[in-house]
MMTF fields as JSON, N, C-alpha, C and O atoms, coordinates in Angstrom:
{
  "mmtfVersion": "1.0.0",
  "mmtfProducer": "UNKNOWN",
  "numBonds": 415,
  "numAtoms": 416,
  "numGroups": 104,
  "numChains": 1,
  "numModels": 1,
  "chainsPerModel": [1],
  "groupsPerChain": [104],
  "chainIdList": ["A"],
  "bondAtomList": [4, 2, 8, 6, 12, 10, 16, 14, 20, 18, 24, 22, 28, 26, 32, 30, 36, 34, 40, 38, 44, 42, 48, 46, 52, 50, 56, 54, 60, 58, 64, 62, 68, 66, 72, 70, 76, 74, 80, 78, 84, 82, 88, 86, 92, 90, 96, 94, 100, 98, 104, 102, 108, 106, 112, 110, 116, 114, 120, 118, 124, 122, 128, 126, 132, 130, 136, 134, 140, 138, 144, 142, 148, 146, 152, 150, 156, 154, 160, 158, 164, 162, 168, 166, 172, 170, 176, 174, 180, 178, 184, 182, 188, 186, 192, 190, 196, 194, 200, 198, 204, 202, 208, 206, 212, 210, 216, 214, 220, 218, 224, 222, 228, 226, 232, 230, 236, 234, 240, 238, 244, 242, 248, 246, 252, 250, 256, 254, 260, 258, 264, 262, 268, 266, 272, 270, 276, 274, 280, 278, 284, 282, 288, 286, 292, 290, 296, 294, 300, 298, 304, 302, 308, 306, 312, 310, 316, 314, 320, 318, 324, 322, 328, 326, 332, 330, 336, 334, 340, 338, 344, 342, 348, 346, 352, 350, 356, 354, 360, 358, 364, 362, 368, 366, 372, 370, 376, 374, 380, 378, 384, 382, 388, 386, 392, 390, 396, 394, 400, 398, 404, 402, 408, 406, 412, 410],
  "bondOrderList": [1, 1, 1, 1, 1, 1, 1, 1, 1, 1, 1, 1, 1, 1, 1, 1, 1, 1, 1, 1, 1, 1, 1, 1, 1, 1, 1, 1, 1, 1, 1, 1, 1, 1, 1, 1, 1, 1, 1, 1, 1, 1, 1, 1, 1, 1, 1, 1, 1, 1, 1, 1, 1, 1, 1, 1, 1, 1, 1, 1, 1, 1, 1, 1, 1, 1, 1, 1, 1, 1, 1, 1, 1, 1, 1, 1, 1, 1, 1, 1, 1, 1, 1, 1, 1, 1, 1, 1, 1, 1, 1, 1, 1, 1, 1, 1, 1, 1, 1, 1, 1, 1, 1],
  "groupList": [{"groupName": "MET", "atomNameList": ["N", "CA", "C", "O"], "elementList": ["N", "C", "C", "O"], "formalChargeList": [0, 0, 0, 0], "bondAtomList": [1, 0, 2, 1, 3, 2], "bondOrderList": [1, 1, 2], "singleLetterCode": "M", "chemCompType": "L-PEPTIDE LINKING"}, {"groupName": "LYS", "atomNameList": ["N", "CA", "C", "O"], "elementList": ["N", "C", "C", "O"], "formalChargeList": [0, 0, 0, 0], "bondAtomList": [1, 0, 2, 1, 3, 2], "bondOrderList": [1, 1, 2], "singleLetterCode": "K", "chemCompType": "L-PEPTIDE LINKING"}, {"groupName": "ALA", "atomNameList": ["N", "CA", "C", "O"], "elementList": ["N", "C", "C", "O"], "formalChargeList": [0, 0, 0, 0], "bondAtomList": [1, 0, 2, 1, 3, 2], "bondOrderList": [1, 1, 2], "singleLetterCode": "A", "chemCompType": "L-PEPTIDE LINKING"}, {"groupName": "LEU", "atomNameList": ["N", "CA", "C", "O"], "elementList": ["N", "C", "C", "O"], "formalChargeList": [0, 0, 0, 0], "bondAtomList": [1, 0, 2, 1, 3, 2], "bondOrderList": [1, 1, 2], "singleLetterCode": "L", "chemCompType": "L-PEPTIDE LINKING"}, {"groupName": "PHE", "atomNameList": ["N", "CA", "C", "O"], "elementList": ["N", "C", "C", "O"], "formalChargeList": [0, 0, 0, 0], "bondAtomList": [1, 0, 2, 1, 3, 2], "bondOrderList": [1, 1, 2], "singleLetterCode": "F", "chemCompType": "L-PEPTIDE LINKING"}, {"groupName": "VAL", "atomNameList": ["N", "CA", "C", "O"], "elementList": ["N", "C", "C", "O"], "formalChargeList": [0, 0, 0, 0], "bondAtomList": [1, 0, 2, 1, 3, 2], "bondOrderList": [1, 1, 2], "singleLetterCode": "V", "chemCompType": "L-PEPTIDE LINKING"}, {"groupName": "CYS", "atomNameList": ["N", "CA", "C", "O"], "elementList": ["N", "C", "C", "O"], "formalChargeList": [0, 0, 0, 0], "bondAtomList": [1, 0, 2, 1, 3, 2], "bondOrderList": [1, 1, 2], "singleLetterCode": "C", "chemCompType": "L-PEPTIDE LINKING"}, {"groupName": "GLY", "atomNameList": ["N", "CA", "C", "O"], "elementList": ["N", "C", "C", "O"], "formalChargeList": [0, 0, 0, 0], "bondAtomList": [1, 0, 2, 1, 3, 2], "bondOrderList": [1, 1, 2], "singleLetterCode": "G", "chemCompType": "PEPTIDE LINKING"}, {"groupName": "SER", "atomNameList": ["N", "CA", "C", "O"], "elementList": ["N", "C", "C", "O"], "formalChargeList": [0, 0, 0, 0], "bondAtomList": [1, 0, 2, 1, 3, 2], "bondOrderList": [1, 1, 2], "singleLetterCode": "S", "chemCompType": "L-PEPTIDE LINKING"}, {"groupName": "THR", "atomNameList": ["N", "CA", "C", "O"], "elementList": ["N", "C", "C", "O"], "formalChargeList": [0, 0, 0, 0], "bondAtomList": [1, 0, 2, 1, 3, 2], "bondOrderList": [1, 1, 2], "singleLetterCode": "T", "chemCompType": "L-PEPTIDE LINKING"}, {"groupName": "GLU", "atomNameList": ["N", "CA", "C", "O"], "elementList": ["N", "C", "C", "O"], "formalChargeList": [0, 0, 0, 0], "bondAtomList": [1, 0, 2, 1, 3, 2], "bondOrderList": [1, 1, 2], "singleLetterCode": "E", "chemCompType": "L-PEPTIDE LINKING"}, {"groupName": "PRO", "atomNameList": ["N", "CA", "C", "O"], "elementList": ["N", "C", "C", "O"], "formalChargeList": [0, 0, 0, 0], "bondAtomList": [1, 0, 2, 1, 3, 2], "bondOrderList": [1, 1, 2], "singleLetterCode": "P", "chemCompType": "L-PEPTIDE LINKING"}, {"groupName": "ILE", "atomNameList": ["N", "CA", "C", "O"], "elementList": ["N", "C", "C", "O"], "formalChargeList": [0, 0, 0, 0], "bondAtomList": [1, 0, 2, 1, 3, 2], "bondOrderList": [1, 1, 2], "singleLetterCode": "I", "chemCompType": "L-PEPTIDE LINKING"}, {"groupName": "ASP", "atomNameList": ["N", "CA", "C", "O"], "elementList": ["N", "C", "C", "O"], "formalChargeList": [0, 0, 0, 0], "bondAtomList": [1, 0, 2, 1, 3, 2], "bondOrderList": [1, 1, 2], "singleLetterCode": "D", "chemCompType": "L-PEPTIDE LINKING"}, {"groupName": "TYR", "atomNameList": ["N", "CA", "C", "O"], "elementList": ["N", "C", "C", "O"], "formalChargeList": [0, 0, 0, 0], "bondAtomList": [1, 0, 2, 1, 3, 2], "bondOrderList": [1, 1, 2], "singleLetterCode": "Y", "chemCompType": "L-PEPTIDE LINKING"}, {"groupName": "ARG", "atomNameList": ["N", "CA", "C", "O"], "elementList": ["N", "C", "C", "O"], "formalChargeList": [0, 0, 0, 0], "bondAtomList": [1, 0, 2, 1, 3, 2], "bondOrderList": [1, 1, 2], "singleLetterCode": "R", "chemCompType": "L-PEPTIDE LINKING"}, {"groupName": "GLN", "atomNameList": ["N", "CA", "C", "O"], "elementList": ["N", "C", "C", "O"], "formalChargeList": [0, 0, 0, 0], "bondAtomList": [1, 0, 2, 1, 3, 2], "bondOrderList": [1, 1, 2], "singleLetterCode": "Q", "chemCompType": "L-PEPTIDE LINKING"}, {"groupName": "HIS", "atomNameList": ["N", "CA", "C", "O"], "elementList": ["N", "C", "C", "O"], "formalChargeList": [0, 0, 0, 0], "bondAtomList": [1, 0, 2, 1, 3, 2], "bondOrderList": [1, 1, 2], "singleLetterCode": "H", "chemCompType": "L-PEPTIDE LINKING"}, {"groupName": "ASN", "atomNameList": ["N", "CA", "C", "O"], "elementList": ["N", "C", "C", "O"], "formalChargeList": [0, 0, 0, 0], "bondAtomList": [1, 0, 2, 1, 3, 2], "bondOrderList": [1, 1, 2], "singleLetterCode": "N", "chemCompType": "L-PEPTIDE LINKING"}],
  "groupTypeList": [0, 1, 1, 2, 3, 3, 4, 5, 6, 3, 3, 2, 7, 0, 2, 4, 2, 8, 9, 1, 8, 4, 9, 5, 9, 3, 4, 10, 11, 2, 9, 12, 7, 7, 9, 10, 3, 1, 2, 7, 13, 14, 15, 6, 10, 3, 16, 10, 16, 1, 12, 5, 12, 1, 17, 7, 17, 10, 9, 9, 10, 2, 2, 5, 1, 5, 10, 8, 7, 13, 2, 1, 14, 11, 8, 9, 8, 5, 15, 14, 2, 18, 2, 13, 7, 1, 18, 1, 5, 10, 10, 12, 15, 5, 7, 7, 9, 18, 0, 1, 3, 5, 3, 13],
  "groupIdList": [1, 2, 3, 4, 5, 6, 7, 8, 9, 10, 11, 12, 13, 14, 15, 16, 17, 18, 19, 20, 21, 22, 23, 24, 25, 26, 27, 28, 29, 30, 31, 32, 33, 34, 35, 36, 37, 38, 39, 40, 41, 42, 43, 44, 45, 46, 47, 48, 49, 50, 51, 52, 53, 54, 55, 56, 57, 58, 59, 60, 61, 62, 63, 64, 65, 66, 67, 68, 69, 70, 71, 72, 73, 74, 75, 76, 77, 78, 79, 80, 81, 82, 83, 84, 85, 86, 87, 88, 89, 90, 91, 92, 93, 94, 95, 96, 97, 98, 99, 100, 101, 102, 103, 104],
  "secStructList": [7, 2, 2, 2, 2, 2, 2, 2, 2, 2, 2, 2, 2, 2, 2, 6, 6, 1, 7, 7, 7, 3, 3, 3, 3, 7, 1, 1, 7, 3, 3, 7, 1, 1, 7, 3, 3, 7, 1, 1, 3, 3, 3, 3, 7, 7, 5, 6, 6, 5, 7, 7, 7, 7, 7, 1, 1, 7, 7, 7, 7, 7, 5, 3, 3, 3, 3, 7, 7, 1, 1, 7, 7, 1, 1, 7, 5, 7, 7, 7, 7, 3, 3, 6, 6, 3, 3, 7, 7, 7, 3, 3, 3, 7, 6, 6, 1, 1, 7, 3, 3, 3, 3, 7],
  "xCoordList": [-15.876, -14.872, -13.879, -14.044, -12.906, -11.929, -12.684, -12.545, -13.265, -14.15, -14.254, -13.856, -15.089, -15.065, -13.784, -13.358, -12.953, -11.41, -10.728, -10.017, -10.881, -10.349, -11.408, -11.276, -12.698, -13.419, -13.05, -13.052, -12.775, -12.496, -10.953, -10.689, -9.954, -8.583, -9.093, -8.97, -9.789, -10.022, -10.63, -10.537, -11.627, -11.913, -10.706, -9.907, -10.634, -9.253, -8.133, -7.932, -7.737, -6.484, -7.152, -6.466, -8.779, -9.721, -9.307, -8.761, -9.774, -9.643, -8.363, -8.397, -7.116, -5.893, -5.196, -4.039, -5.882, -5.476, -5.202, -4.125, -6.96, -7.844, -7.41, -8.066, -6.64, -5.772, -4.585, -3.736, -4.671, -3.376, -2.052, -1.612, -1.483, -0.563, 1.095, 1.802, 1.696, 2.81, 3.067, 2.558, 4.297, 5.268, 4.846, 4.627, 4.766, 5.101, 5.796, 5.864, 6.465, 7.886, 6.842, 6.08, 6.841, 6.598, 7.87, 8.33, 8.427, 9.628, 9.491, 10.323, 7.571, 7.368, 6.15, 5.526, 5.6, 4.26, 3.519, 3.795, 3.089, 1.578, -0.197, -0.532, -0.861, -2.398, -3.458, -3.985, -3.447, -3.999, -5.624, -5.664, -6.282, -8.283, -8.46, -9.485, -7.467, -8.286, -7.166, -6.974, -6.369, -5.121, -3.934, -3.317, -3.153, -1.27, -1.111, -1.414, -0.027, 0.93, 2.145, 2.041, 3.544, 4.267, 5.478, 5.839, 6.23, 7.21, 7.644, 8.077, 7.599, 7.925, 7.882, 8.832, 7.502, 8.0, 6.236, 6.046, 5.382, 3.84, 3.796, 4.199, 3.164, 2.243, 0.687, 0.109, 0.359, -0.853, -1.407, -0.863, -2.835, -3.738, -4.434, -3.648, -4.8, -5.606, -6.809, -6.833, -7.507, -9.242, -10.408, -10.823, -10.883, -11.75, -11.538, -10.408, -12.439, -11.924, -11.576, -11.524, -11.438, -10.913, -9.085, -8.658, -8.406, -6.96, -6.26, -6.254, -5.857, -5.763, -4.463, -3.666, -3.953, -2.682, -1.593, -1.302, -1.12, -0.81, 1.407, 2.305, 1.286, 2.005, 2.766, 3.832, 2.845, 2.888, 2.029, 1.941, 1.128, 0.131, -1.763, -2.976, -0.6, -1.473, -1.939, -0.889, -2.845, -3.844, -5.691, -6.806, -4.807, -5.819, -6.542, -5.961, -8.047, -7.967, -8.327, -8.173, -9.033, -9.12, -9.791, -9.616, -10.923, -11.242, -10.599, -10.135, -10.976, -9.239, -10.629, -11.61, -10.322, -10.413, -9.05, -7.85, -10.082, -8.705, -7.666, -8.276, -6.745, -7.002, -5.751, -4.923, -6.143, -4.726, -3.761, -4.381, -2.547, -1.372, -1.965, -2.991, -1.074, -0.307, 0.859, 1.103, 1.142, 2.553, 3.297, 3.329, 3.644, 4.156, 5.071, 5.899, 4.712, 5.206, 6.981, 7.076, 8.041, 9.024, 9.105, 9.186, 9.055, 8.933, 7.397, 6.447, 7.611, 6.423, 6.66, 7.737, 5.641, 5.583, 3.962, 2.756, 4.769, 3.383, 3.286, 4.422, 2.261, 1.676, 1.294, 0.339, 1.718, 1.189, 0.395, 0.519, -0.28, -1.062, -0.896, -0.908, -0.74, -0.165, -1.285, -1.638, -1.996, -3.423, -3.013, -1.821, -3.466, -3.076, -1.51, -1.21, -0.774, 0.85, 0.488, 0.939, -0.598, 0.019, -0.221, -1.249, 0.657, 1.508, -0.34, -0.806, -0.956, -1.79, -2.084, -2.571, -1.592, -1.579, -2.523, -3.649, -2.47, -3.267, -3.504, -4.527, -2.336, -1.863, -0.62, 0.563, -1.289, -0.247, -0.053, -1.05, 1.213, 1.861, 1.821, 2.239, 1.716, 2.223, 3.486, 3.209, 4.498, 6.054, 6.077, 6.296, 5.871, 5.867, 4.457, 4.797, 3.135, 2.268, 1.634, 2.22, 0.383, 0.292, -1.406, -2.518, -1.166, -2.011, -2.296, -1.295, -2.873, -2.879, -3.457, -4.597, -3.379, -4.706, -5.159, -4.884, -6.094, -6.54, -7.18, -7.981, -7.187, -7.408, -8.59, -8.376, -9.648, -10.856, -9.943, -10.123],
  "yCoordList": [29.161, 30.449, 28.854, 27.951, 29.223, 28.345, 26.306, 25.644, 26.435, 24.511, 24.244, 23.167, 25.614, 24.969, 24.756, 23.613, 26.142, 25.576, 24.326, 23.686, 23.913, 22.605, 21.86, 22.244, 20.752, 20.88, 20.536, 19.508, 21.999, 21.382, 20.984, 20.657, 21.385, 20.797, 19.37, 18.904, 18.643, 17.418, 16.692, 15.612, 16.479, 16.375, 16.404, 15.488, 17.516, 17.659, 16.171, 15.068, 16.698, 15.487, 14.187, 13.387, 13.887, 12.488, 12.029, 10.943, 13.598, 12.7, 12.786, 12.888, 12.658, 12.7, 12.528, 12.908, 11.502, 10.05, 9.184, 8.606, 8.818, 7.635, 7.818, 6.877, 8.271, 8.098, 7.999, 8.705, 6.832, 5.677, 6.286, 5.184, 6.915, 6.981, 6.872, 7.375, 6.21, 5.095, 5.787, 6.576, 4.994, 4.828, 3.871, 2.679, 4.122, 2.645, 3.115, 4.26, 2.056, 2.295, 1.403, 0.554, 1.559, 0.618, 0.65, 1.704, -0.43, -0.439, -1.197, -1.664, -0.878, -0.599, -0.757, -1.812, 0.424, 0.599, -0.053, -1.228, 0.163, -0.71, 0.475, 1.659, -1.039, 0.087, -0.334, -1.373, 1.383, 0.938, 1.667, 2.88, 1.275, 1.727, 1.983, 2.629, 1.574, 2.758, 2.931, 2.869, 3.214, 4.126, 4.131, 4.737, 3.906, 4.094, 5.191, 6.385, 3.687, 5.281, 4.498, 3.272, 5.154, 4.963, 4.819, 5.947, 3.858, 3.257, 4.934, 5.771, 5.27, 5.247, 5.641, 4.917, 6.333, 6.199, 7.161, 7.897, 6.695, 7.623, 7.565, 7.084, 8.269, 8.319, 8.059, 8.499, 7.184, 6.298, 6.662, 6.684, 6.995, 7.721, 6.257, 6.228, 5.844, 4.975, 5.74, 6.309, 5.685, 6.998, 5.782, 5.44, 5.187, 3.241, 2.729, 2.244, 2.566, 1.681, 1.89, 1.132, 3.135, 3.423, 4.221, 4.793, 3.609, 4.344, 6.154, 6.668, 6.178, 7.281, 7.322, 7.134, 7.523, 7.766, 8.832, 8.319, 9.71, 11.151, 10.871, 10.151, 11.635, 11.537, 12.52, 12.07, 14.552, 14.573, 15.403, 15.927, 15.91, 17.161, 15.695, 15.643, 14.927, 13.839, 12.964, 12.654, 12.287, 12.227, 10.997, 11.175, 9.607, 8.597, 7.558, 6.514, 7.778, 6.879, 5.507, 5.36, 3.986, 3.505, 2.646, 2.925, 1.136, 0.735, -0.719, -1.52, -0.505, -1.872, -2.176, -1.456, -3.674, -4.09, -4.15, -4.418, -3.748, -4.006, -5.523, -6.26, -5.829, -8.037, -7.431, -6.52, -8.433, -8.914, -9.723, -10.75, -9.775, -10.585, -11.433, -11.326, -12.443, -13.432, -12.438, -11.919, -12.518, -11.287, -9.755, -9.215, -9.629, -7.129, -7.918, -8.786, -7.39, -7.348, -6.26, -5.079, -7.171, -6.55, -4.399, -3.399, -4.412, -4.285, -3.586, -4.288, -2.406, -2.674, -3.402, -3.897, -3.548, -4.325, -4.426, -4.181, -4.828, -4.841, -5.448, -5.625, -7.181, -7.627, -7.623, -6.902, -8.12, -7.481, -9.022, -10.242, -8.102, -9.569, -8.495, -7.365, -10.039, -9.615, -10.01, -11.164, -8.534, -8.747, -8.611, -8.306, -8.704, -8.188, -7.495, -6.481, -8.607, -7.141, -6.096, -5.09, -6.073, -5.252, -5.305, -5.919, -4.665, -4.989, -4.387, -3.458, -4.894, -4.709, -5.087, -6.074, -3.933, -3.648, -4.943, -4.881, -6.258, -7.1, -6.247, -5.575, -6.295, -5.837, -4.955, -5.071, -4.113, -3.658, -3.978, -3.837, -4.529, -5.544, -4.046, -3.425, -3.685, -2.469, -2.502, -2.646, -2.364, -2.88, -2.213, -1.029, -2.534, -2.179, -3.158, -3.976, -3.41, -2.996, -4.781, -5.584, -5.186, -7.129, -5.981, -6.348, -4.737, -4.856, -5.23, -5.134, -5.483, -6.114, -5.175, -5.635, -4.217, -4.4, -4.565, -4.247, -5.324, -6.065, -5.468, -5.041, -4.871, -3.586, -4.793, -5.984, -4.066, -4.491, -4.44, -4.65],
  "zCoordList": [25.342, 24.529, 23.967, 23.146, 24.929, 25.467, 24.15, 23.122, 25.219, 25.204, 24.078, 23.633, 22.996, 21.851, 21.108, 20.94, 20.515, 20.526, 21.069, 20.294, 22.344, 22.458, 21.777, 20.615, 21.799, 21.022, 19.07, 18.394, 18.764, 17.584, 16.543, 15.386, 18.363, 18.185, 17.75, 16.618, 19.017, 19.002, 18.351, 18.934, 16.883, 15.824, 15.345, 15.149, 15.171, 13.85, 14.368, 13.86, 15.31, 15.368, 15.89, 16.526, 15.587, 15.401, 14.405, 14.211, 13.085, 12.164, 10.797, 9.57, 12.046, 11.036, 11.469, 11.287, 12.656, 13.255, 12.879, 12.737, 12.492, 11.292, 10.459, 10.014, 9.307, 8.083, 8.397, 8.941, 7.892, 8.011, 6.967, 6.64, 6.513, 5.435, 5.258, 6.132, 4.118, 3.568, 2.354, 1.558, 2.629, 1.893, -0.013, 0.204, -1.115, -2.173, -2.924, -3.37, -3.14, -4.338, -5.605, -5.144, -6.717, -7.694, -8.402, -8.841, -8.52, -9.327, -11.268, -12.046, -11.356, -12.308, -13.111, -12.991, -14.156, -14.335, -13.711, -13.468, -13.547, -12.694, -12.886, -12.853, -13.1, -13.186, -11.927, -11.528, -11.466, -9.773, -9.623, -9.413, -9.681, -10.039, -11.091, -11.31, -12.414, -13.552, -14.433, -15.647, -13.208, -13.423, -13.997, -13.122, -14.818, -15.042, -14.479, -14.466, -13.61, -12.714, -13.097, -13.061, -13.541, -13.807, -12.84, -12.506, -12.274, -11.448, -10.486, -11.278, -9.522, -9.061, -7.714, -7.417, -6.318, -4.766, -5.429, -6.397, -4.428, -4.7, -2.413, -1.354, -2.956, -0.645, -1.314, -2.308, -0.314, -0.049, 1.269, 2.373, 0.839, 1.985, 2.976, 3.922, 3.059, 3.762, 4.348, 5.44, 3.71, 4.039, 3.963, 2.856, 5.111, 5.77, 4.484, 4.443, 2.852, 2.843, 0.892, -0.077, 1.106, 0.068, 0.724, 1.727, -1.039, -0.454, -1.906, -3.024, -0.483, -2.086, -2.485, -1.566, -3.656, -3.929, -4.703, -5.783, -4.582, -4.923, -5.254, -4.817, -5.942, -6.785, -6.965, -7.387, -6.805, -7.097, -7.104, -5.994, -8.03, -8.532, -8.584, -8.383, -8.993, -9.393, -8.526, -7.963, -7.969, -7.675, -7.872, -8.361, -6.981, -7.669, -7.01, -6.714, -6.685, -5.97, -6.589, -7.802, -5.44, -5.23, -4.463, -3.277, -4.724, -3.128, -3.181, -3.993, -1.183, -0.637, 0.099, 0.285, 0.493, 1.187, 2.567, 2.638, 3.415, 5.128, 5.623, 6.398, 5.383, 5.659, 6.926, 6.925, 7.865, 9.327, 8.47, 8.193, 7.909, 8.557, 9.363, 10.035, 9.203, 10.714, 11.513, 12.602, 10.754, 11.311, 10.477, 9.371, 11.415, 10.908, 9.92, 10.197, 8.65, 7.601, 7.78, 8.114, 7.437, 7.346, 6.543, 7.256, 5.277, 4.895, 3.46, 3.112, 3.05, 2.037, 1.291, 0.959, 0.938, -0.904, -1.936, -1.908, -2.545, -4.064, -4.31, -4.751, -4.776, -5.572, -7.045, -7.331, -7.762, -9.346, -9.993, -10.103, -10.221, -11.279, -12.87, -13.357, -13.101, -15.193, -16.031, -16.273, -16.599, -16.741, -18.432, -18.443, -19.697, -20.989, -21.567, -22.197, -20.991, -20.49, -20.219, -20.765, -19.123, -18.166, -16.905, -16.619, -15.631, -14.2, -13.815, -14.476, -12.997, -12.222, -10.455, -9.902, -9.995, -8.733, -7.908, -8.401, -6.677, -6.241, -5.044, -4.915, -3.986, -2.472, -2.311, -2.63, -1.748, -0.839, 0.288, 0.997, 1.001, 2.556, 3.083, 2.107, 3.471, 4.37, 5.84, 7.031, 5.378, 6.571, 7.683, 7.426, 9.602, 9.739, 9.963, 10.818, 9.6, 9.913, 9.796, 9.07, 10.626, 9.286, 8.935, 9.314, 8.22, 6.905, 5.758, 5.048, 5.397, 4.408, 2.968, 2.914, 1.855, 1.094, -0.425, -1.583, 0.427, -1.476, -1.706, -0.875, -3.773, -4.159, -5.174, -5.398, -5.561, -6.972, -7.729, -8.929]
}
């Protein structure tokens, strides 16, 4: 019984550890994964090849490609592209890591 409980706790810990989470601030409205987001702070979770973005009770997902930069980024930053007068998030550079998330 103790071994089974230990195994379940170990699996739960591995699942939690595989999810990377961070906060990103959008300083202007932008589109991510077809969803238009208002300016503000968002909680992001990286789950395999997708990013889950949460703000209050609202949640949106988008496919991402994870790339490694040459050095650690000093802070989390967002790169936008402007199409048809609207901002679209192209990539997110996660502060304190060398991880760059490129959105499709």
